[in-house]
C-alpha positions in Angstrom: -31.5 26.8 10.0 -31.3 30.4 8.7 -28.1 31.3 10.6 -26.2 28.3 9.1 -27.4 29.1 5.6 -26.3 32.7 6.0 -22.9 31.7 7.3 -22.6 29.2 4.4 -23.1 32.0 2.0 -20.3 34.0 3.6 -18.0 31.0 3.5 -15.4 29.4 5.7 -14.0 32.6 7.2 -17.4 33.4 8.7 -17.6 29.9 10.3 -14.1 30.3 11.7 -14.9 33.8 13.1 -18.0 32.4 14.7 -16.0 29.6 16.3 -13.4 32.0 17.7 -16.0 34.3 19.0 -17.8 31.4 20.6 -14.6 30.3 22.3 -14.1 33.9 23.6 -17.6 34.2 24.9 -18.0 30.7 26.5 -15.6 27.9 25.7 -18.1 25.1 25.7 -20.1 27.0 23.1 -16.9 27.2 21.0 -16.4 23.4 21.3 -20.0 22.9 20.2 -19.4 25.0 17.1 -16.2 23.2 16.4 -18.0 19.8 16.7 -20.7 21.0 14.4 -18.2 22.1 11.8 -16.4 18.8 11.9 -19.6 16.7 12.0 -21.3 18.5 9.2 -18.2 18.6 6.9 -18.5 22.4 6.5 -14.7 22.7 6.4 -13.4 21.4 3.0 -10.2 20.1 4.5 -12.2 17.3 6.2 -13.9 16.2 3.0 -11.1 13.9 1.7 -13.2 10.9 1.1 -11.5 7.5 1.6 -8.0 8.8 0.7 -5.6 9.7 3.4 -3.5 12.8 3.4 -0.4 11.1 2.1 -2.2 9.3 -0.7 -3.8 12.6 -1.8 -0.4 14.3 -1.9 1.0 11.5 -4.0 -1.9 11.8 -6.4 -1.2 15.5 -6.8 2.5 14.8 -7.3 1.7 12.2 -9.9 -0.5 14.7 -11.7 2.4 17.1 -11.8 4.7 14.4 -13.2 2.7 13.8 -16.3 3.8 17.1 -17.9 7.3 17.8 -16.5 9.1 20.8 -17.6 12.2 20.2 -19.7 15.5 20.3 -17.8 17.3 21.3 -21.0 19.0 17.9 -21.2 17.1 15.5 -23.4 18.9 12.4 -22.1 18.0 13.3 -18.5 14.4 14.1 -19.4 14.0 10.6 -21.0 15.6 9.0 -18.0 13.3 10.8 -15.7 10.2 9.9 -17.7 11.2 6.2 -17.8 12.0 6.2 -14.1 8.7 7.8 -13.2 6.7 5.3 -15.4 8.6 2.5 -13.7 7.8 3.9 -10.2 4.1 4.3 -11.1 4.0 0.7 -12.3 5.6 -0.5 -9.1 3.2 1.5 -7.1 0.2 0.0 -9.0 1.6 -3.5 -8.5 2.1 -2.9 -4.8 -1.4 -1.5 -4.4 -2.7 -4.7 -6.2 -0.6 -6.8 -3.8 -2.0 -5.1 -0.8 -5.6 -5.5 -2.1 -4.9 -9.3 -2.7 -3.5 -9.5 0.8 -6.6 -7.8 2.3 -8.9 -10.1 0.4 -6.9 -13.2 1.6 -7.0 -12.0 5.2 -10.8 -11.4 4.9 -11.3 -14.8 3.4 -9.2 -16.5 6.1 -11.2 -14.7 8.9 -14.5 -15.7 7.3 -13.5 -19.3 6.8 -12.4 -19.4 10.5 -15.7 -17.9 11.6 -17.6 -20.5 9.5 -15.5 -23.4 10.9 -16.2 -22.2 14.5 -19.9 -21.9 13.7 -20.1 -25.4 12.3 -18.3 -26.9 15.3 -20.4 -25.3 18.0 -23.4 -27.2 19.4 -26.7 -26.2 17.8 -28.5 -25.4 21.0 -28.0 -25.3 24.7 -27.2 -28.6 26.2 -30.0 -30.0 28.4 -29.0 -32.3 31.2 -30.4 -35.8 31.0 -32.6 -36.9 33.9 -31.0 -39.5 36.0 -33.0 -42.6 37.1 
């Protein structure tokens, strides 16, 4: 599609302008452009992968914590560094706990499914002829 390629070259502002113009001209057309932008992933804010908004913010903050500026008080800086390391370790342990919890739940659901499958009759029950 040559129009989409041309708009991609111009960047996000061109797509946003097209969407606004489409809403002004004919609102269903604006909705169609918006749906296309969301569906195609043309807007970078929707390309977050599997991480949620809060997890991504936490990752950014954690990256900022690795090289904190000095407060001027060495004792406080050491305390802050130790506290942040402890919190990161607790977060890792909690994430591991959640993963184990999810795996246990999945296993329990699968085991329940298999038990129900084993206990059901193998085929439709046929009535026996009566003599």
